[in-house]
Phi, psi and omega in degrees: 000132180284163176293323177301320175293318182291342187240006190291335179275352184265353181284140175287150185281148173287162186303333183266358184287319183303322180290339183272357187296336183245013175291149179298145179245125181266175183297319180295319181295316179291325180289327174298314178297321183292319181289319181295318184248030183301315184295329182284319179297320178293326176295318179299312177303313179301323180286329182274330181303147181295135180299334183300341175299333187090154188290325181294311183290324177300321181295312184291319182297319182294323175291323181290323184293319182290318187288345178243036175257008179285141173287158180270343179206179176296138182219164176257131184292318192268009182296328187264006183301136178268000186211138179306140184300323183298343181277349179294148171289149180296327179282355177276347187270123183237179179305138181300318182297320177291319179299320184293311184292321180300317175299316178298319177300312180301314178301313181295324182294323175291321179295330183294339177274355180288152177299138185290319181268086176241181177276050177193161179294139184295147174285156180299326182293336180287339182269153178299139183291133172287322178220146355289155177212136183240107182285135171083003176229151170249129180249141176199151183297164177289153185280147183258196178272191180297324182292316181297322179295318179294319176300319179299319181294320179295322179289333178293336180277353176281162170276173184300319181291325176292321176295316180302318178295315178296322178292316180293323178286318187260328178272317183269352175060039178267144174293164185296324177298315177298320183295320179293319183294317183291319182293320179301316180295332178275358174097014177285124183295323187226080180300327180294320177297323177297317178291330175296322179296316181299327183298331182283356179266115176244150179287141183291141180064016181085359184296156180284123179302319181295319172299323176291325177291339180269006184283166175300335182304330186244026181254104180280006180260342174248103195241155167254150182239135177227151176284155169286184181291104186295317180298318181290321176302314179296321179295322180292323181291319175298315180297324177292319176295318179296319179298314178303313180299317179300322180297314184295318183293318180295321178298321178288326174296319178296333178281350181276148180283156177071233187257031176068229181284348180133180184287154182264010177063228182280001179302147178288164176300159184306323183251026178296149184264141181273116181292329179291317178293324176292324177296324176296339181254007180270114183296329183295336181260010175299139177281128182238119183271140180295146185307323184261006185296330182292336184282342179252355183282147178284349183227145177237101176209198180298337182294342181244017176288127174287158174281124186231155179122160180279354181247019184292341179262004178279092183294327178299313178297314180298322180294316178301315184298318179293321178294314178296320176302320183280327185223074179294128180277187182289342180258018178260126176270108183252142174219153181209139178294153179310134177082005179257121179285129182270021183287175181287165182293152177275342177203187180299121184280173176273131175272124179257320189199147171205115179192176171274133180222120176049053177075017179220147173271120190244135174229138183239127176240167171216130180247020184094326178248333189226147165257135184232129178249125174248133179219140176222154180291148181290342181261014180176169182231014184282331180238161180201164175237144182221123184232134180242145176212141176283145177220016184290138181078014177297134176257192184301311186290318185286344178252028182276345181195155174228146175285125185251342179197146174229138170222109178057247182262012183245162179217144174242147179244145163262114187267159180296157182293338183270005178279126184264340183195154180226152177204166182245136175233137168278108187293341180284340177247090185302329184260011184279347181076185180247160178246134179295151179231120182289150172230150175273187187291338181271352185098005180274126184280164168293163178293140176229158182290135182261119174300342182291338183264356184271147178266329182260190181227052176280334172209161181214091179282134181233159182261126172258125180242137176249127184241020178086342178251317182206170174254116178264146179245118182238143177229151180272118178247027174089013186234179186283331179253129174288161183260137180277134172258130177225179183214144174123182179303149181303330180281336182221067176289148180231163184285154184281098181230320187282163188297322181298313182292326180293320180290324177296313182295329182296333177260002179250336188303327185288355174269350185293335182299338176290351181255008184287150175057034183243010183066041183287128178265320180207155177229121178246139177242120186240120170283100186267349182197155169229145192220123176286125186282151179298145181102154180282138174066020180271345173098190181238132176264156179246146174243129180235147174243125179245122186236130177256115178266141180258163181294324187275347179102286174298168174092011180292157180227130185240131180238127171260140191226138176244119184246096177289159180306136182245143174295147178295130179279163176288172178297132180075008180261147177283157177272157180289142186284150175290176182253133179281119181269324184192157179213156177207158180235140179056043179249141175279358181300141173068024178243182179292329180286325183218081184281051177233150177203149179216134183208155182212155177221162170258117192242137177257124181281168177303330183275007180084005175274147177259147179218152166265115175251141181212155176209150181236166175292175190296335179273005174284125188262329184206157179226155176211151173235149179216172183088243184288339180226127177255128176179174178197168176201145176275141185099189187250016177234147181217140171215113183238133180288141186216169176269157179302132182076012180292149176240128182228155177261122186253132176225163179214166177229135173282172182298330175272011178088355178296133181272133178234157176239178181287169178294140178223000000 
């Protein structure tokens, strides 16, 4: 948005402008105003539209409303005024063309929030826009900070007229008298009540409301794009092709005499109902595990979780959840971790949880291969969310918790029945200790900060669960199942509990964002080498390999890290992050199948000299560099003096003579 657009409503009118407020506006004048102030008009529409439409539809609807706000003929701006023009403040008077288009946008945005099923034909603004339309993408503005999120929540609680009053007052800088006039012209029955609503909205932290409304959080012209559910689109395309083929075949069969192509033998009638599929959608046939079954079972995983929550007996809720799972409609926001099929259950699934969580009714299912989360708002059933995650082969540690709710930057977990205690730890502060986290009687934790929602790496809160055998460390990577963090050699990883492992993870945690939304099951960090740095008194560096394993098998990610000595941080202060030396995807390196790794960096010593440093895992017997730097070493550590910016090719040999290269 230009400075001219942001300030155009604050300029005082020239002496002759007030007299032009009722002058006719032709199409060319209105079009010029619309083109000049298009981003601001779209922002106004986006802010006034009801939040229940969702961010993607609000963006498209806002653009559609502005684009169809041109007059069809010459019209007078002041004809609909509810107050004489001479009573306006000078700063309230704006360009007649802009005033007309803004009024049209405002009226349509308010109409879009009216109930669709009234005793009247629906307005055009109430229907989804035909244009603009972007197929296969979801568009939404960039996320703002905590102040913008708080303001968006408070505005969502207002009526459409209240939001319009707040936008006209804070964004357009109009006086209350002018706001009442504009609301009356837009069809608001009680403008004074709308202004009273707007009075109750205060900017967070004392920030200026107008400045927050002009932030990228509310800018529908600067957008982010994400794909829709690709698997569901592919399924719909296949279903449409199959339906078309079936229609052609049925039409041909209907045109044949007698019984068409012949009898179907033992096949069921064409419209027979499948009892297995019907059983999967019957709430009465859901599998419910007894509360103490896990204590007698030979296995402890999701299959022995009992059904918990205050709504496990709500058959209407369970029926809706199963129906949406089987046939998600257009107003269902579905997500699935990579490699997870979002199809219906093969039989009656297991019920894990059903209750209200943070203003939503949430149901958790498990069908042996997947965990499924259904959520709907407590004030309606028109929209819903459906999340899928693979859980096949889950053990005790991997089935310790599931995400049951997300609100803004917080997350809640449903813990396993064998979990005896939970706590929160900031992984970046190894000496900071843990903070207790409350749980209710059903095993749902109090909200904790989710690192998946943060943009920086100033803290990284993880969940520690104690199950009587060990203490597991779990982190949220934006999926239904949290990822387990471990430390040690690939063949024998252990939970992150001792001081050394905590210090290594304190300098590694900020690399975890590259593993978000990849279906990660566990992440192991292995200190495969230590190296004395060249020069006197420079200390010892650590070489670490961090490997993320996925639930589906493929898609693993490996990071090699160089951790030079870092100054000791004060109590409660985070340690300096390590340096990323190399990375690879779908590589067996640093895993149980191939527990070897080789990495190198160009390092500048305290005296200003540059070195190529390299290290290999324990079975590496020799190292060599070529290209820009020539050198070699027996053993698995190498330090060769080099020129600034030098590039070298690093290779190694294992004890059996096998040649290995660095991660790529």
